[in-house]
Steps between C-alpha positions, in 0.01 A plus 500: 500500500347442156623833375855414594501174310359677195767762512779254540372298200517815291853585602625144424332500151655849422847372597474186304400698189799745537751203524358346192510817297859570599606141402332533161682831439853363574462195269395735210807740560788393254756681714427279802768245616276214411454610143880560464574152631259343258630686206870430580423128524465473119812515273542789269574453129865585414563753223657368177875601463585788281667443171833661602532296835661191351605363167387153397770265349498426127283197393678170526671403165523851370873599427656788676647801342852361518386174323331697239828697439728184461244261362500298810847362446662642820863569560759371247854425607673287219443501126628293208487581118558317170496705179533489131524800259668676223815724505711727291858620569747734338843472670623820341203734536681779674868435473759244378872479549682217317215255572601321166190298451345448168141492629396712798118526471256216502154380628362176621301331767572531875442258783528576878429422858478723811440468878490742784319631803223747549447761789151646437553722199873431448651199333863398481637212287759329279431456127674277240438536140635362170474714183528254210619753244534349139798692389699537819433212720365450852515816711448408855370745753552432878317780677358635816175692506281716719145624417217698668154359457154675511270199536118552473290195542647231271687750277865572598688761277864573591806701405856429593868464404707201396872464462791265532760305310478393144714280261488329165511126563558399133570743223349411165745434212340793306576744781879472507784403268775295672836371405512168322506232755298687752131500573247766595489412871867624525355841477289615797295817582390582846408807705203630697159636427239710670154632401135564600221241491122539497247219530165374600379186684160362515413272786282199392523347839659605827831313403485518121545789272555568128658829368726688259785734535735717289846593588790693335865427543798733471785272435867585596705233329874396489674269265823351630789419269454135392794259489657408177503141375828321540759573243347841380609859564291817441722582200405181332120599502312690243457880585132471572579242772800670671292752682321224684819345627704821556291667765179482702178681401203659662164647418171635641194352360129473549234235495133418612291210574127436524387185671206326651535304817313261744558559883453312804451692837528387871 
């Protein structure tokens, strides 16, 4: 009986030792389900994004490439100019046919205004200019114009063409000899002109600019036959004046103007 009890005690102690050893080995094994569960319960650190995965926006307040290109002024739709300059005109530079004027070339100041619209790099407009020629009188130019612009930042160079109608509003007494009793305005000269323009604008503000331009004018002029004063006939006039009242005249001339201007832009 005593031997059976001793044997049972030894078997129970051996079994208890075996179970404890197995439990200790399972807890130390990293591939066990318990270890996996414990390790997955903690969040893993995310990897930083690569440099090519996304592009960060430019810093606040830094101008974009388009703003750097146009100086931050944005689109422009309407423009106005006022100008002053100097001009020279020779009405008979290329050809003359009975123009019968004593003075056909002169220089003097010029004044003008212009207005128009702009579509990106193209401007269209109307231009009015008075050439105050000392030996001829006031030659008015009523023109239309078109120009191509190549603006970079606040600098805006352009090239274009300008042309239209021109007339002498009031001939100088030194430019024409008229019959006694008549006055220089009885003789008129008119025609059309066309020529290239080149200029440069500098934008001081988004709506304000200063600039300069140069243009050449090819003048195609006509002189109608003036009316004689009452009581006179052509035969009664001196020979040097008869040509003026007998037939009309024409000429092809040339002129140029250099001007500075102030502009408004909207």
